[in-house]
Kinemage of the C-alpha trace (Angstrom):
@kinemage 1
@onewidth
@group {chain A} dominant
@subgroup {mainchain}
@vectorlist {calphas} color= white
{ca unk a 1} P 33.211 28.580 135.028
{ca unk a 2} L 29.547 28.191 137.166
{ca unk a 3} L 29.590 30.474 140.073
{ca unk a 4} L 28.484 26.591 142.108
{ca unk a 5} L 32.027 24.939 140.677
{ca unk a 6} L 33.542 28.070 142.245
{ca unk a 7} L 32.396 27.038 145.424
{ca unk a 8} L 33.160 23.736 144.972
{ca unk a 9} L 37.147 24.881 144.443
{ca unk a 10} L 37.005 27.134 147.678
{ca unk a 11} L 35.086 23.905 149.388
{ca unk a 12} L 38.083 21.486 147.954
{ca unk a 13} L 40.554 23.678 148.947
{ca unk a 14} L 38.975 24.174 152.861
{ca unk a 15} L 39.254 20.253 152.696
{ca unk a 16} L 42.775 20.213 152.404
{ca unk a 17} L 43.620 22.723 154.530
{ca unk a 18} L 42.095 20.964 157.205
{ca unk a 19} L 43.055 17.440 156.893
{ca unk a 20} L 46.618 16.269 155.861
{ca unk a 21} L 48.109 12.495 156.390
{ca unk a 22} L 48.180 8.689 156.176
{ca unk a 23} L 48.998 5.156 153.939
{ca unk a 24} L 48.840 1.245 153.942
{ca unk a 25} L 50.739 -1.745 155.362
{ca unk a 26} L 50.839 -5.775 155.111
{ca unk a 27} L 51.009 -7.930 157.505
{ca unk a 28} L 49.659 -7.027 160.963
{ca unk a 29} L 50.272 -8.157 164.571
{ca unk a 30} L 49.318 -8.479 167.805
{ca unk a 31} L 49.011 -5.860 169.974
{ca unk a 32} L 48.417 -5.357 173.393
{ca unk a 33} L 45.694 -2.853 174.464
{ca unk a 34} L 47.781 -1.309 177.136
{ca unk a 35} L 51.355 -1.155 174.939
{ca unk a 36} L 48.621 0.850 172.066
{ca unk a 37} L 47.644 3.107 174.696
{ca unk a 38} L 51.519 3.860 175.954
{ca unk a 39} L 52.416 4.674 171.915
{ca unk a 40} L 49.321 6.864 171.963
{ca unk a 41} L 50.869 8.414 175.319
{ca unk a 42} L 54.053 8.810 173.564
{ca unk a 43} L 52.771 10.676 170.916
{ca unk a 44} L 50.869 13.028 173.140
{ca unk a 45} L 53.405 13.694 175.247
{ca unk a 46} L 56.257 14.010 171.660
{ca unk a 47} L 57.792 17.510 171.884
{ca unk a 48} L 58.886 19.169 168.792
{ca unk a 49} L 60.116 22.812 168.137
{ca unk a 50} L 59.331 23.027 164.031
{ca unk a 51} L 58.733 20.185 161.334
{ca unk a 52} L 58.450 20.384 157.589
{ca unk a 53} L 55.554 18.490 155.351
{ca unk a 54} L 54.443 17.545 151.890
{ca unk a 55} L 50.749 16.111 150.646
{ca unk a 56} L 49.808 15.129 147.397
{ca unk a 57} L 45.899 14.653 146.872
{ca unk a 58} L 44.136 13.401 143.870
{ca unk a 59} L 40.067 14.079 143.879
{ca unk a 60} L 37.170 13.019 141.649
{ca unk a 61} L 34.704 15.502 141.924
{ca unk a 62} L 30.815 14.329 140.087
{ca unk a 63} L 27.799 16.297 139.845
{ca unk a 64} L 24.678 15.075 138.746
{ca unk a 65} L 21.510 16.906 137.258
{ca unk a 66} L 21.525 20.737 137.179
{ca unk a 67} L 23.094 22.861 134.447
{ca unk a 68} L 26.341 21.564 135.287
{ca unk a 69} L 26.665 18.010 135.659
{ca unk a 70} L 29.500 16.309 135.521
{ca unk a 71} L 33.162 15.172 136.046
{ca unk a 72} L 36.100 17.764 138.133
{ca unk a 73} L 39.737 15.920 139.071
{ca unk a 74} L 41.647 18.093 141.145
{ca unk a 75} L 45.466 17.069 141.659
{ca unk a 76} L 46.697 19.071 144.813
{ca unk a 77} L 50.443 19.345 145.922
{ca unk a 78} L 51.522 21.291 148.861
{ca unk a 79} L 54.624 21.867 150.829
{ca unk a 80} L 55.308 23.749 154.184
{ca unk a 81} L 56.962 24.295 157.591
{ca unk a 82} L 55.968 25.136 161.076
{ca unk a 83} L 57.816 26.711 163.976
{ca unk a 84} L 55.293 26.179 167.117
{ca unk a 85} L 57.341 28.197 169.315
{ca unk a 86} L 58.330 31.304 167.720
{ca unk a 87} L 54.913 30.868 166.296
{ca unk a 88} L 55.654 30.668 161.928
{ca unk a 89} L 54.172 29.107 158.998
{ca unk a 90} L 54.606 29.025 155.114
{ca unk a 91} L 52.768 26.299 152.836
{ca unk a 92} L 52.541 26.529 149.572
{ca unk a 93} L 50.100 25.081 147.501
{ca unk a 94} L 49.044 24.078 143.600
{ca unk a 95} L 45.983 22.485 142.588
{ca unk a 96} L 45.494 21.401 138.917
{ca unk a 97} L 41.826 20.991 137.617
{ca unk a 98} L 40.339 19.165 134.520
{ca unk a 99} L 36.601 19.758 134.021
{ca unk a 100} L 34.780 18.040 131.890
{ca unk a 101} L 33.496 20.459 129.203
{ca unk a 102} L 35.640 23.688 130.248
{ca unk a 103} L 39.376 21.900 130.084
{ca unk a 104} L 41.921 22.589 132.457
{ca unk a 105} L 42.521 25.429 135.210
{ca unk a 106} L 44.959 25.950 137.816
{ca unk a 107} L 44.877 27.465 141.512
{ca unk a 108} L 47.638 28.546 143.299
{ca unk a 109} L 47.842 29.666 147.340
{ca unk a 110} L 50.265 30.710 149.892
{ca unk a 111} L 49.186 30.806 153.536
{ca unk a 112} L 52.017 32.887 156.204
{ca unk a 113} L 52.118 33.478 159.721
{ca unk a 114} L 54.860 35.572 161.098
{ca unk a 115} L 54.933 38.192 163.880
{ca unk a 116} L 52.067 37.900 164.554
{ca unk a 117} L 49.745 37.893 161.370
{ca unk a 118} L 48.093 35.007 159.151
{ca unk a 119} L 48.707 36.459 155.329
{ca unk a 120} L 46.561 34.230 153.067
{ca unk a 121} L 47.246 34.452 149.312
{ca unk a 122} L 44.532 32.488 146.407
{ca unk a 123} L 45.213 32.901 142.814
{ca unk a 124} L 41.246 31.310 142.165
{ca unk a 125} L 40.554 31.402 138.060
{ca unk a 126} L 37.636 34.335 137.630
{ca unk a 127} L 38.628 36.134 140.263
{ca unk a 128} L 42.575 36.772 139.878
{ca unk a 129} L 44.953 36.739 142.608
{ca unk a 130} L 43.719 38.027 145.926
{ca unk a 131} L 45.890 38.591 149.184
{ca unk a 132} L 44.303 39.060 152.548
{ca unk a 133} L 46.048 39.885 156.155
{ca unk a 134} L 44.598 39.151 159.979
{ca unk a 135} L 45.472 39.756 163.037
{ca unk a 136} L 47.130 36.416 164.608
{ca unk a 137} L 44.610 35.048 167.414
{ca unk a 138} L 45.630 31.968 170.306
{ca unk a 139} L 42.588 30.247 168.751
{ca unk a 140} L 43.135 30.872 164.630
{ca unk a 141} L 47.177 29.492 165.724
{ca unk a 142} L 45.688 26.572 167.246
{ca unk a 143} L 43.774 25.885 163.928
{ca unk a 144} L 46.238 25.723 161.156
{ca unk a 145} L 47.318 22.816 160.227
{ca unk a 146} L 49.950 20.841 163.022
{ca unk a 147} L 50.784 17.566 164.133
{ca unk a 148} L 48.816 17.895 167.229
{ca unk a 149} L 45.749 17.506 165.921
{ca unk a 150} L 46.327 15.120 164.256
{ca unk a 151} L 47.898 13.388 167.162
{ca unk a 152} L 44.618 14.227 168.946
{ca unk a 153} L 42.223 12.368 166.482
{ca unk a 154} L 44.082 9.627 167.520
{ca unk a 155} L 43.722 10.144 171.360
{ca unk a 156} L 39.999 10.524 170.714
{ca unk a 157} L 39.286 8.381 168.288
{ca unk a 158} L 36.464 5.723 169.042
{ca unk a 159} L 38.401 2.686 168.032
{ca unk a 160} L 42.146 2.527 167.051
{ca unk a 161} L 43.354 -0.620 165.094
{ca unk a 162} L 47.254 -1.422 165.456
{ca unk a 163} L 48.409 -2.891 161.706
{ca unk a 164} L 52.027 -3.773 162.446
{ca unk a 165} L 55.024 -1.985 161.498
{ca unk a 166} L 56.170 -0.068 158.295
{ca unk a 167} L 59.837 1.504 157.783
{ca unk a 168} L 59.072 4.985 156.554
{ca unk a 169} L 62.038 7.035 154.941
{ca unk a 170} L 63.985 4.864 156.759
{ca unk a 171} L 61.963 5.134 160.478
{ca unk a 172} L 60.458 2.029 161.650
{ca unk a 173} L 56.911 2.938 162.642
{ca unk a 174} L 53.860 1.942 164.125
{ca unk a 175} L 50.751 1.648 162.198
{ca unk a 176} L 47.216 2.407 163.436
{ca unk a 177} L 44.028 2.695 161.591
{ca unk a 178} L 41.117 4.783 163.354
{ca unk a 179} L 37.420 5.666 163.619
{ca unk a 180} L 37.949 9.341 164.530
{ca unk a 181} L 35.187 10.737 166.694
{ca unk a 182} L 33.408 12.485 164.423
{ca unk a 183} L 32.718 15.942 167.031
{ca unk a 184} L 35.990 16.372 167.292
{ca unk a 185} L 36.781 15.974 163.793
{ca unk a 186} L 34.169 18.345 162.731
{ca unk a 187} L 35.579 20.578 165.177
{ca unk a 188} L 38.803 20.688 163.340
{ca unk a 189} L 37.564 21.002 160.086
{ca unk a 190} L 35.124 24.121 161.019
{ca unk a 191} L 38.104 25.682 162.739
{ca unk a 192} L 40.510 25.277 159.712
{ca unk a 193} L 37.697 26.658 157.350
{ca unk a 194} L 36.865 29.822 159.525
{ca unk a 195} L 40.604 30.554 160.386
{ca unk a 196} L 40.946 30.831 156.624
{ca unk a 197} L 38.526 33.618 156.537
{ca unk a 198} L 36.638 31.198 153.794
{ca unk a 199} L 33.057 32.898 154.186
{ca unk a 200} L 30.391 30.345 154.535
{ca unk a 201} L 32.803 27.417 154.782
{ca unk a 202} L 32.680 27.615 158.529
{ca unk a 203} L 29.340 27.141 158.773
{ca unk a 204} L 29.414 23.865 156.798
{ca unk a 205} L 28.595 20.475 159.237
{ca unk a 206} L 31.216 18.571 157.073
{ca unk a 207} L 31.741 16.153 159.146
{ca unk a 208} L 28.188 15.187 158.387
{ca unk a 209} L 28.523 14.663 155.013
{ca unk a 210} L 30.935 11.575 155.106
{ca unk a 211} L 29.894 8.454 153.686
{ca unk a 212} L 33.216 6.461 153.658
{ca unk a 213} L 36.430 7.399 155.890
{ca unk a 214} L 39.522 5.695 156.374
{ca unk a 215} L 42.333 7.448 158.485
{ca unk a 216} L 45.703 5.705 158.884
{ca unk a 217} L 48.852 6.910 161.221
{ca unk a 218} L 52.509 6.035 161.209
{ca unk a 219} L 54.153 6.903 164.467
{ca unk a 220} L 57.803 6.452 164.735
{ca unk a 221} L 59.332 3.985 167.322
{ca unk a 222} L 61.781 5.712 169.033
{ca unk a 223} L 60.446 9.084 169.122
{ca unk a 224} L 56.341 8.297 168.687
{ca unk a 225} L 56.649 11.767 166.301
{ca unk a 226} L 54.316 11.281 163.176
{ca unk a 227} L 56.045 10.614 159.673
{ca unk a 228} L 53.451 9.774 157.790
{ca unk a 229} L 49.219 9.827 157.373
{ca unk a 230} L 46.881 8.659 154.810
{ca unk a 231} L 43.017 9.780 154.135
{ca unk a 232} L 40.535 8.269 151.912
{ca unk a 233} L 36.864 9.875 152.041
{ca unk a 234} L 34.123 9.712 149.975
{ca unk a 235} L 31.296 12.610 150.680
{ca unk a 236} L 28.029 12.940 149.494
{ca unk a 237} L 26.252 16.626 149.417
{ca unk a 238} L 22.827 17.814 148.550
{ca unk a 239} L 22.356 21.454 147.016
{ca unk a 240} L 21.651 22.519 150.811
{ca unk a 241} L 24.962 21.463 152.043
{ca unk a 242} L 27.105 23.956 149.884
{ca unk a 243} L 24.375 27.289 149.342
{ca unk a 244} L 23.160 25.628 145.972
{ca unk a 245} L 19.900 25.109 144.401
{ca unk a 246} L 18.303 22.011 142.438
{ca unk a 247} L 19.100 24.143 139.226
{ca unk a 248} L 22.493 23.541 139.914
{ca unk a 249} L 22.838 20.143 140.474
{ca unk a 250} L 21.334 17.446 142.432
{ca unk a 251} L 23.705 15.803 144.043
{ca unk a 252} L 27.691 15.818 144.345
{ca unk a 253} L 29.913 13.124 145.546
{ca unk a 254} L 33.940 13.698 146.108
{ca unk a 255} L 36.351 10.796 146.382
{ca unk a 256} L 40.027 11.719 148.003
{ca unk a 257} L 43.018 10.236 148.898
{ca unk a 258} L 45.288 12.578 150.615
{ca unk a 259} L 48.910 11.314 151.599
{ca unk a 260} L 51.402 13.475 153.683
{ca unk a 261} L 54.675 12.886 154.849
{ca unk a 262} L 56.248 15.111 157.991
{ca unk a 263} L 60.124 15.177 158.197
{ca unk a 264} L 62.952 17.333 159.259
{ca unk a 265} L 61.510 17.868 162.738
{ca unk a 266} L 63.444 20.524 164.859
{ca unk a 267} L 65.228 21.870 162.036
{ca unk a 268} L 65.164 25.638 161.863
{ca unk a 269} L 63.727 27.614 159.040
{ca unk a 270} L 62.960 31.253 157.601
{ca unk a 271} L 59.842 32.980 156.550
{ca unk a 272} L 59.998 35.457 153.939
{ca unk a 273} L 57.097 37.480 152.517
{ca unk a 274} L 56.521 38.027 149.169
{ca unk a 275} L 56.026 41.824 148.534
{ca unk a 276} L 52.053 41.065 147.889
{ca unk a 277} L 51.779 39.666 150.423
{ca unk a 278} L 53.202 42.723 153.162
{ca unk a 279} L 50.628 45.214 150.734
{ca unk a 280} L 47.770 42.727 151.848
{ca unk a 281} L 44.403 44.835 153.195
{ca unk a 282} L 43.533 43.607 157.013
{ca unk a 283} L 40.644 41.362 157.101
{ca unk a 284} L 38.585 42.165 159.986
{ca unk a 285} L 38.244 39.383 162.285
{ca unk a 286} L 34.548 37.974 162.825
{ca unk a 287} L 33.032 36.662 166.142
């Protein structure tokens, strides 16, 4: 596997960990703006201690020119839980990759937050399993995947379009399509990647790379708790965007469809660290 493909895998993982949610509905009904504002306010005020989630994300990457032209498909699945009160989190992720001319590869990642530490483990083709831990700061905790981040995207959106009512896992939901505030989106993405300690990715202005972006969110009618999110994106990248040269490629396009579901609100869970995490070397904080 080439160096640029390995960089792309890290970028893909960063995108996965940065985003996570949405879906489609048929009939659209009218809803007064005042009521939409009340629903968004209710979502912002909604309280919960814990939440679990799962995610599916197929992705297609096409590169033209350079020494490694071709197409790569990546199927990603993830599951996890977050405890806001006790600042605990667990997440497991698997990425199955099929690269033209190079066959299939698999990459796994695990992230745990427990007792003031964040543990990150990745099994990357060509690098093997790598674990690191960092002392958890308040900024780092705020940067981790959470329902609030995506509700905040709804609250700060440039435009919110009501799409109707749909039932998700037996729960009646309001469905909204939104045009996110790109500054807020970029801040979220940069925070996620830097929080994972991925060298070089936190400096990429990911929001500037989007050619197309669709975001939809499902909020429960009775509690306003987020139940589902779906994101469809198309990204165009030049070599300079990922620290490559024209020898690597001329243009790279990434198409992603992501669906995330939230469930088991306020249900307790435990975090059990694997032995490899306990033995991880400490990664110093960067400022």
